[in-house]
C-alpha positions in Angstrom: 240.7 -26.5 32.0 242.3 -28.5 29.3 241.2 -31.9 28.3 244.4 -33.4 30.1 243.2 -31.8 33.2 239.7 -33.2 33.0 240.8 -36.8 32.2 241.0 -38.6 35.4 240.9 -42.3 36.2 241.5 -44.3 39.4 244.3 -46.7 39.3 243.9 -50.5 39.4 245.2 -50.4 43.0 242.6 -47.8 44.3 239.9 -49.5 42.2 240.8 -53.0 43.7 240.9 -51.5 47.2 237.5 -49.8 46.7 236.0 -53.2 45.6 237.3 -54.7 48.7 235.8 -52.1 50.8 232.5 -52.8 48.9 232.8 -56.5 49.8 233.5 -55.9 53.4 230.5 -53.6 53.7 228.3 -56.9 53.8 230.1 -58.0 56.8 230.4 -54.5 58.6 226.7 -54.3 59.8 226.7 -58.1 61.1 229.9 -57.5 63.3 230.2 -53.6 63.9 226.6 -52.3 63.9 227.7 -49.0 65.5 230.1 -48.2 62.5 227.5 -49.0 59.6 226.5 -45.5 59.2 229.9 -44.1 59.1 231.2 -46.9 56.8 228.3 -46.2 54.4 229.1 -42.5 54.1 232.7 -43.3 53.7 231.9 -45.4 50.7 229.7 -43.0 49.4 232.4 -40.3 49.6 235.1 -42.5 48.1 232.5 -43.7 45.2 231.1 -40.4 44.4 232.9 -37.5 46.1 236.7 -37.9 45.9 237.0 -37.6 42.1 235.1 -34.3 41.8 237.0 -33.1 45.1 240.5 -33.8 43.6 239.6 -32.0 40.2 237.8 -29.1 41.9 240.8 -28.5 44.3 243.4 -29.1 41.5 245.3 -31.7 43.5 244.9 -34.1 40.8 246.8 -31.6 38.5 249.6 -30.9 40.9 250.0 -34.8 41.3 250.2 -35.3 37.7 252.8 -32.8 37.2 254.9 -34.2 40.0 254.4 -37.7 38.6 255.1 -37.0 34.8 258.8 -37.2 35.0 259.1 -40.5 37.0 256.4 -41.8 34.6 258.4 -40.8 31.6 261.7 -42.3 32.9 259.9 -45.4 33.7 258.3 -45.8 30.4 261.8 -45.1 28.8 263.4 -47.7 30.8 260.5 -50.3 29.8 261.1 -49.4 26.1 264.8 -49.9 26.3 264.4 -53.3 28.2 262.0 -54.2 25.3 264.3 -53.0 22.7 267.1 -55.1 24.4 265.0 -58.3 24.4 264.0 -58.0 20.8 267.6 -57.4 19.6 268.6 -60.6 21.8 265.9 -62.7 20.2 266.8 -61.5 16.8 270.5 -62.3 17.5 269.5 -65.8 19.0 267.5 -66.5 15.8 270.2 -65.5 13.6 272.6 -67.9 15.6 270.2 -70.9 15.4 270.1 -70.5 11.7 273.6 -70.3 11.2 274.0 -73.5 13.3 271.7 -75.5 11.3 273.0 -74.7 7.7 274.8 -78.0 7.9 276.8 -80.1 10.0 280.5 -79.2 9.4 281.8 -82.8 10.6 280.2 -84.6 7.4 281.8 -84.4 4.1 280.7 -81.8 1.5 278.8 -84.2 -0.9 277.4 -86.5 1.9 
């Protein structure tokens, strides 16, 4: 396995969902005591077992290869948007500087 294959991080959405599930874990035993054990094992699996399972089966590598072209296209589009906004800002600044050189309605030696 290369270093790219072993580098695995959960995204912000999945981390947020996991934190929400942890917060709900305080309420589950109060309202649904019969599901407490199942919920506990689900959280244990999601927290400790999902990452090694995805890496061992190679599902993460497959997903990464499928997602790479979309990620590349998205980053190129974002870079182009940023480039256009910077160019527009530079043009606007140049136009502002050109306008404020002097008021053309006044005589030259005013």
